[in-house]
N, C-alpha and C positions, 0 to 999 in steps of 0.2 A: 732516607739515609740507608746505604747498603750495609750489609753485615760485615763484620770484621773477619779477616782471614785466620780464624781461630776456632778450634774445637776445644772446649774446656771440660774439666771435671768439676764436681762439687764434693763437699766433705761428707755429707751424711744422708739420711733418709728423707729429709725435708729441707727446703731452702731456708737459710738463716736470713735475717734482715740485711746483713752485710752482703751476702751472696745475691740477694734480690737487687740491691743497689748496684752491685758490680755488673750483673747481667743487663740491667737496663742501660747502664752507661756504656759498657764495652760492646754490647750487641754481638757476641760471638756467633759465628755461622752455625755451630752445632754444639751438642752436649754429648759426652761419653759417660756411661754409667758402669760402676764396678760393684763387687759384692757388698762393699760398705754402704752402698746406696739402696740395697735391696732387702726388703723384709717380706712383703706380701704383694699380691697383684694389685689390690686397691691402693696401697701405699705408693707403689712404683708408678702406677698410672697417674696418681695425683702429682708426683714429683715431675714427671714428664710434662704434664699439662702446665704446671707452675713455671717450668723453664720457658715453654713456648709463650706463655702469657707475658713473662718478663721481657723477652726479646721482641715481642710484638709480631711474631710470624708463626702462623699456624703450620706452615710447611717447614719450619726449622728442623733439620735432621737430628735424630737422636740415635747414637751409636752404642754398641756393646760388643765385647768379645765373647761370643757364644759359639765356641768351636765344638764342644763336647770333650770328653775326657777330663784332663786336669785344667783346661781353660774353659770354664763354664760359669758365668756370673749369676745366671738364674738357675737354681737347682732345687732338689727336694727340700721341704715337702710340697712346695707349691708348683714346681715344674719338674718334668721328667729329667732323668740323666740321659745323656747321649754319648755314643761311643767316640773315642779318639779317632783321628783320621786314619791311623794305621789299620784299624779294623776294616775299613772299606778296602784298603790295600790288600788285606789277607783274602777277602772275598774275591778280588780281582784274580788272584792266583788260581782259583778253581773255576771261575765263571765271570768273564769280563762284563757281560751284559747285566748280570745280577749286581755286580759291584756298582755300576753306573746307576742302576735303578735304585739301589739301596741308598747311595749318596744323595740322589735327587729327592728321594722320599724323606730321608732324615732332615735335609735342609728345608723341605716343605713343612715338616712338622715344627722345626725350630721357628720358621717364619710365622707360623700360626701363633706360637707362644709369644713371640715378640710383638707382633702387630696388635695383639689383644691388650697390651699395656702401653701402646703408642710408640714403641721402638720400631724404627723403619730402616735401620742400617745395621748389618752384621759384619764385623771385621773378620770375614772369611770370604773366600777360601785361601789357605796357604798354598803357594806353588813352590815352596822351598824343597829342595832335594837333598836330604841329609847324607853325609858320608860316615863311614865307620869310626873315624877318629874325631868326629865333631863333638862339641859340647851338647849335652842332652837337652838344652833349652828348647830345641825343636823336637828331636826324638820322635816319639809316637804321635806327635801332632801332625806329622807329615803323612801324606797319602801313600808314599812309596819311595823307592830308591832309584827310579829311572824317570827321565823327563817325560817320556810318553805316558807312563802310568799316572804320574802326578797331574799332568795337564788334563788328561781325560777325566779323572775323578773330580778334580777341582772344577772343571767345566760343568759337570753334572750337578755338583753342589751349588754352584752359582745359579744354574737354571732353576733348581728347586727353590732357592731363596726368592728369586724374581717371580716365579709362579705364585708364591705366597705373599707378594706385595712388599718384599724387603730387598733393599739394595745390597749387593755384596761389595766388599772391599778386598781387592787383590793384594796379598802381602806375602813376603816382605821384599819388595822390588830392590835390586835385581836378584835376590837370593840370600837366604840366611843359613842354608843347609850345611855349608862347609865351615861355618864359624866355630872356632875352637875355644870361644869364650862366650859367656852370656852377656849380651849387650845391655841388659838391665844393670849389670855390675861394672863391666869394663869394655874397652874397645876391642872387638875381634879384628884380626888381620888375616885375610885369606891370601895365600901366596900362589894359588893355582895359576897356570898360564892362561892367556886370553883364549886360546883355541879350546881348552877344556871348559872354561866358563861359558863360552858361546854354545858349545855342543850339549851341555847338560844344564847348568844353572839358568842361564838366560833363555835357553830353548824351552824350558818348562813354562815360562811366562808368555811366550809369543802367541800361542793359540788363545790366550785369555786377554790379549791386549785391547780388545774392544770393550771391556768392562768400564763402567763409568767412574769408578773410584779405585784408587790404589794407595798403598802405604810403603814408604821407603824402609830400608834396612840401615841400621847404624853399624855398618861393616865397611872396613877398608878392603878394597880389591887392589892389591899392589901392582898387578899387571896393567891396570887402567889408570889408577891414581894412587901413588904410594903414600900419600899423606892424609887426605880427607876421606872420611866415611861417606858412603853413598848419599846420605841425607844432606850433606853440606858440600858435595863435590859437583861442580859444573860439568866436569867430564862424565861422571856417572849418571847424572840426571839427563843431560842433553845428548851425549853421544851413545850412552848405553840404554837408559830407560826409554827415552823418546825416539832415538834413531835406530838402534839395533833391535830392541824389543818392540818398538813401535807402539808403546802405550800412549794413548791420546787423551785419557780421562783426567779427572782432577787428581792431583798427587798430593797427599798429605804426608807430613813427616811422621815417623814413629814418635813416641812420647819424647818431647824435647827435654824432659828432666832426667832421662835415663843416664846411668853412669858411664856409658860409652862416649858421651860427648864432653867436650871441654869448653871452658869459657863461661861467662855469665849466661843466664837464660836469655837476656836481651841479645847478646852476641850470637848465641846459638840460633836464635830465631831469625835474626837478620841473615846469617850465613845460609840457613836452609832456604829462605826465600830468594836470596841472591843466586843460589845454585839452580833454582827452578822449581822448588816446591811451591804449590799453590796455597796451601793451608798448613798452619802449625797446630800440632796436637799436644796439649798439655793435660796430664791426667790426674795428678795427685790431690787436687782440690784444696791446696794450701793457698790461702788468700793472698799472702805477700807475693808468692810466685805468680799467681794468676794475674795480678796487677802488673807485675814486671813484664810478663810476656805480652799482655794486651797493649802495654805502652810501646812495645817495639814492633807490633804487627799492624799493618795498614788495613784499611777497608778493602774489600774485594773489588777489583777493577781489571780492565783489560782482559787478557787471555784467561787469567785465573778466574775472573768473574764470569766469563763465558763458560768455562768448564764447570764452575759451580752451578750455574743455571742449567746446563745440560744434564748434570747429574740429578738434580731435583726433577727435571722433566722426564727422566728415565724411570721414575717410580710409577708403578701401576697398581691398581687394585688387584687382589688375587684373581687369577685367571678363571678359577672355578671354585665352587663350594666343595668341601670334602666332608665325608663322614669320618670324624676324628677317630672314633673308636675302631672303625674298619681299617683306617690307614695305620694306626698304631699297631694293630694286630698283624697287618701285612709287613710292616717294618720289622717287627720282632721276628717274624717267620724268616725274612730274608737274612737277618743277622744270624739266625740259628742254622742257616744253610738251605733255606727254601729256594725255590726258583723265582725268576723275575716275572713270568707271565701273569700270575695272579695279581702281583703288585701293580702292574701296568693297568689292569682293569680297574683297580681301586682309584687311580689318579686320572684315568682317561674320561 
């Protein structure tokens, strides 16, 4: 039996009896973990292993939002703190090569942390390009304020993750940077004209369109579809994300339980799949909601199944062993204003 087109969360630091039964029955494609699921490396490693045992697939993907800055699910005292995306952008202003190397190295270190506990997918990089009047939900999570800068640094970050054996997730397609509301709470409506969106917001994603995984934005772009947010809009998924941006990988929804969306969870899930999303993401770990979403979501098949298989096939073992202490020292030096040459020697 193939996996269900669902990525689910769970409630705590270990699976409950009910969660084990749900996972065995629903067989979601993947798991996403949050701070509520994290205590120690050993505990987290056991949780990840338990999930894979329940769904019966050693290759079942396990995801996390490990961006750095204010979005970092694994943190001190067991894991290092990492900078927000804007810090790489500030380095870019003085030395572009150093910025790219710092982003690649930071991502490589994050990948090392994640893979050590069995997590093999990071919901990064962001290619959102924020504007001055936007809601701060993106803010310093973004790599910069221009499409060129964001795309370049995001590409380096994705490379670092893949070099460390972790798949990146490109988000939030086709752009959350102009949103004047937090989509966790309510639906943002972007009124920019199509030419501006194509030149900036969508443009930042195009160089990254070859990545294996992407995540939608719960944002209305009135110039393209005045009613439905990108997650549930056929126009946004097919005409913009697939045709204009040319993203060909597996497309997951952002969290289907977020406040931006309306209707029941079943209705939201069906709408997202009908629009062209391949997989539904549900994060909060509430069992009643998990069952509702799973009941509305089919098994992976057709193009969605092929994209899911291609994403799993894109995972690779780390390309090289690293001296962790040396790389962390070089990363700290780059963040403090050092040059890129020494860092390249550490990772080469």
